[in-house]
C-alpha positions as CSV (number, residue, x, y, z in Angstrom):
1,M,-61.4,81.0,145.7
2,K,-64.4,79.0,144.7
3,K,-64.2,75.4,145.6
4,M,-63.7,72.9,142.7
5,I,-66.9,71.3,141.6
6,S,-66.7,67.6,142.1
7,L,-67.0,65.2,139.2
8,T,-70.0,63.6,141.0
9,M,-71.8,66.9,141.1
10,R,-71.2,67.6,137.4
11,V,-72.4,64.1,136.5
12,A,-75.5,64.7,138.6
13,L,-76.2,68.0,136.9
14,A,-75.8,66.3,133.6
15,V,-78.8,64.1,134.2
16,V,-80.9,67.3,133.9
17,V,-79.2,69.0,130.9
18,V,-78.2,66.1,128.6
19,V,-80.4,66.1,125.5
20,P,-80.1,64.4,122.1
21,P,-78.0,66.3,119.5
22,A,-80.1,69.3,118.4
23,P,-80.5,69.9,114.7
24,R,-79.3,73.3,113.5
25,A,-81.3,76.1,111.9
26,Y,-80.0,77.0,108.4
27,P,-81.4,79.2,105.8
28,S,-83.6,77.1,103.6
29,D,-81.5,77.7,100.5
30,K,-78.1,76.7,102.1
31,E,-76.6,73.4,102.9
32,P,-74.8,73.0,106.2
33,R,-71.0,73.5,106.1
34,F,-70.5,70.6,108.5
35,S,-73.3,68.0,108.6
36,Q,-74.6,67.3,112.1
37,L,-72.7,64.3,113.6
38,T,-74.5,61.7,115.6
39,M,-73.0,59.3,118.1
40,E,-73.5,56.4,115.6
41,Q,-71.3,58.2,113.1
42,L,-68.4,58.7,115.3
43,N,-65.2,56.7,115.4
44,D,-63.8,55.5,118.7
45,Q,-61.6,58.6,119.3
46,Q,-64.5,61.0,118.6
47,R,-66.9,58.9,120.7
48,L,-64.8,59.2,123.8
49,V,-64.8,63.0,123.5
50,A,-68.5,63.1,122.6
51,E,-69.4,61.1,125.7
52,E,-67.7,63.8,127.8
53,I,-69.5,66.5,125.9
54,M,-72.9,64.9,126.5
55,K,-72.3,65.0,130.2
56,V,-72.4,68.8,130.4
57,S,-73.9,70.1,127.1
58,S,-77.4,71.5,127.0
59,I,-77.3,71.3,123.2
60,G,-76.0,67.8,122.7
61,L,-73.4,67.7,120.0
62,G,-74.5,71.0,118.4
63,G,-72.9,74.4,118.5
64,P,-69.1,74.4,118.5
65,Y,-69.0,70.7,119.3
66,N,-70.1,69.5,115.9
67,P,-67.2,71.1,114.0
68,L,-64.8,70.5,116.8
69,L,-65.3,66.8,116.6
70,R,-63.8,66.8,113.2
71,S,-60.5,67.3,115.1
72,P,-61.0,64.9,118.0
73,V,-57.6,65.7,119.8
74,M,-58.4,69.4,119.6
75,A,-62.0,68.7,120.7
76,D,-60.7,66.7,123.7
77,R,-58.4,69.5,124.8
78,T,-61.0,72.2,124.3
79,V,-63.5,70.3,126.3
80,K,-61.0,70.0,129.2
81,L,-60.4,73.7,129.0
82,L,-64.1,74.5,129.0
83,D,-64.5,72.3,132.0
84,Y,-62.2,74.6,133.9
85,L,-63.5,77.9,132.4
86,R,-67.2,77.0,133.0
87,F,-67.2,74.9,136.2
88,N,-63.9,75.5,138.1
89,T,-62.8,79.0,137.2
90,S,-61.9,81.4,140.0
91,V,-64.1,84.1,138.4
92,P,-67.5,84.5,140.1
93,R,-70.2,82.8,138.0
94,K,-72.2,86.0,137.3
95,L,-69.1,87.7,135.9
96,N,-67.9,84.7,134.0
97,E,-71.2,84.4,132.2
98,F,-71.2,88.1,131.6
99,A,-67.8,87.9,129.9
100,I,-69.2,85.1,127.7
101,L,-72.2,87.2,126.7
102,I,-69.9,90.0,125.8
103,Q,-68.1,87.8,123.3
104,A,-71.4,86.4,122.0
105,R,-72.6,90.0,121.4
106,L,-69.4,91.1,119.7
107,W,-69.4,88.1,117.4
108,T,-73.2,87.9,117.0
109,S,-72.7,84.3,118.1
110,Q,-76.3,83.2,118.3
111,I,-75.8,79.8,119.9
112,E,-73.5,81.3,122.6
113,W,-76.1,83.9,123.5
114,Y,-78.9,81.3,123.3
115,V,-77.0,78.9,125.8
116,H,-75.4,81.4,128.1
117,Y,-78.1,84.1,128.5
118,P,-80.3,82.0,130.9
119,L,-77.1,80.9,132.8
120,A,-76.1,84.5,133.2
121,I,-79.5,85.6,134.5
122,K,-79.6,82.6,136.9
123,A,-76.2,83.5,138.2
124,G,-77.4,87.0,139.1
125,L,-76.8,89.2,136.0
126,R,-79.7,91.6,135.8
127,E,-81.9,91.4,132.8
128,A,-81.5,95.2,132.1
129,V,-77.8,94.8,131.8
130,A,-78.1,91.9,129.4
131,A,-80.8,93.8,127.4
132,D,-78.6,96.8,126.9
133,L,-75.7,94.5,125.8
134,K,-78.0,92.7,123.4
135,E,-78.9,95.9,121.8
136,G,-75.3,96.9,121.3
137,K,-75.3,99.5,124.1
138,R,-73.0,100.0,127.0
139,P,-75.2,98.7,129.9
140,A,-76.4,101.7,131.9
141,S,-77.0,100.0,135.2
142,M,-73.9,97.9,135.8
143,Q,-72.6,97.2,139.3
144,P,-68.9,98.1,139.9
145,D,-67.7,94.5,139.4
146,E,-69.7,94.3,136.1
147,V,-68.1,97.6,134.9
148,A,-64.6,96.2,135.6
149,V,-65.4,93.1,133.6
150,Y,-67.1,95.0,130.8
151,D,-64.3,97.5,130.3
152,L,-61.5,95.0,130.4
153,C,-63.2,92.6,128.1
154,M,-64.3,95.2,125.6
155,E,-60.9,97.0,125.4
156,L,-59.1,93.7,124.9
157,S,-61.6,92.6,122.2
158,T,-62.0,95.9,120.3
159,K,-58.7,97.7,120.9
160,H,-56.5,94.6,121.4
161,A,-55.0,96.2,124.5
162,A,-56.1,97.1,128.0
163,S,-55.7,100.6,129.3
164,D,-54.1,101.3,132.7
165,V,-57.5,102.5,133.9
166,A,-59.4,99.4,132.9
167,F,-56.7,97.1,134.2
168,K,-56.5,98.9,137.6
169,R,-60.3,98.8,137.9
170,A,-60.2,95.1,137.3
171,R,-57.5,94.5,139.9
172,E,-59.4,96.4,142.5
173,I,-62.3,93.9,142.1
174,L,-60.5,90.7,141.1
175,S,-57.4,88.8,142.2
176,E,-54.5,88.1,139.8
177,Q,-55.8,84.6,139.2
178,Q,-59.3,85.9,138.5
179,V,-58.0,88.5,136.0
180,I,-56.1,85.7,134.1
181,D,-59.1,83.4,134.2
182,L,-61.4,86.3,132.9
183,I,-59.0,87.0,130.0
184,M,-58.9,83.4,129.1
185,V,-62.6,82.8,129.2
186,S,-63.0,85.9,126.9
187,G,-60.4,84.7,124.5
188,T,-61.7,81.1,124.5
189,Y,-65.3,82.1,123.7
190,A,-64.1,84.5,121.0
191,S,-62.4,81.5,119.4
192,L,-65.5,79.4,119.8
193,A,-67.6,82.2,118.3
194,M,-65.2,82.3,115.3
195,L,-65.6,78.6,114.9
196,I,-69.4,78.7,115.2
197,N,-69.7,81.6,112.7
198,A,-67.4,80.0,110.2
199,A,-69.4,76.7,110.4
200,E,-72.7,78.6,110.4
201,E,-73.9,76.7,113.4
202,G,-77.4,78.0,114.3
203,V,-79.8,77.7,117.2
204,P,-82.0,74.6,117.4
205,I,-84.7,74.4,114.8
206,G,-87.9,76.1,116.0
207,K,-85.9,78.6,118.1
208,T,-85.5,82.2,117.0
209,P,-81.9,83.5,116.8
210,P,-81.7,86.0,119.7
211,L,-79.3,88.6,118.3
212,Q,-79.6,91.2,115.5
213,P,-76.4,92.2,113.7
214,L,-74.5,95.1,115.3
215,T,-74.3,98.4,113.5
216,K,-71.6,99.6,115.9
217,E,-69.6,98.2,118.8
218,P,-71.4,98.1,122.2
């Protein structure tokens, strides 16, 4: 099992990735559904959560964090869950990021793809696999571990069940704990995508949304 990343290491990484809250990209004729919060606007309860977010977020208080902060207890618990699912999960980083990209593609969650695509490539996911997924295709050149993740995540997301074949393939590659963590990261990022889409959170101004709407399931 992967060793737990120390708080010291995460804080050190945060020096690189922390940026001011990024403004969101909205259609010019629409008002934002939730105005972008800044640290100065937050109450004490929100500020405590926001400080934790800023240690690890590459988009400041943008993306899902902006609407989440309207419910600070929920935000706090979600941030703690994401700390595990992103930094301490038992799932290998490449497969974990692949699972997140699958949800980003299914939900056309622009900010999830914008943030996690470079992380997936850095973790070892090949660009050809990501490119097929981005186009709404079943990736043609997946490795066996990627096939196992893709099939399990796609079946659970689109059929709301996992076939014996998909589950058996996943168990041949992953431990029981890894299967559970994989399912939970998929479900969590589906929830975040739902929140992002409902709030109409966009990519930072000046950046092009990376995803086109799907005409069919990948």
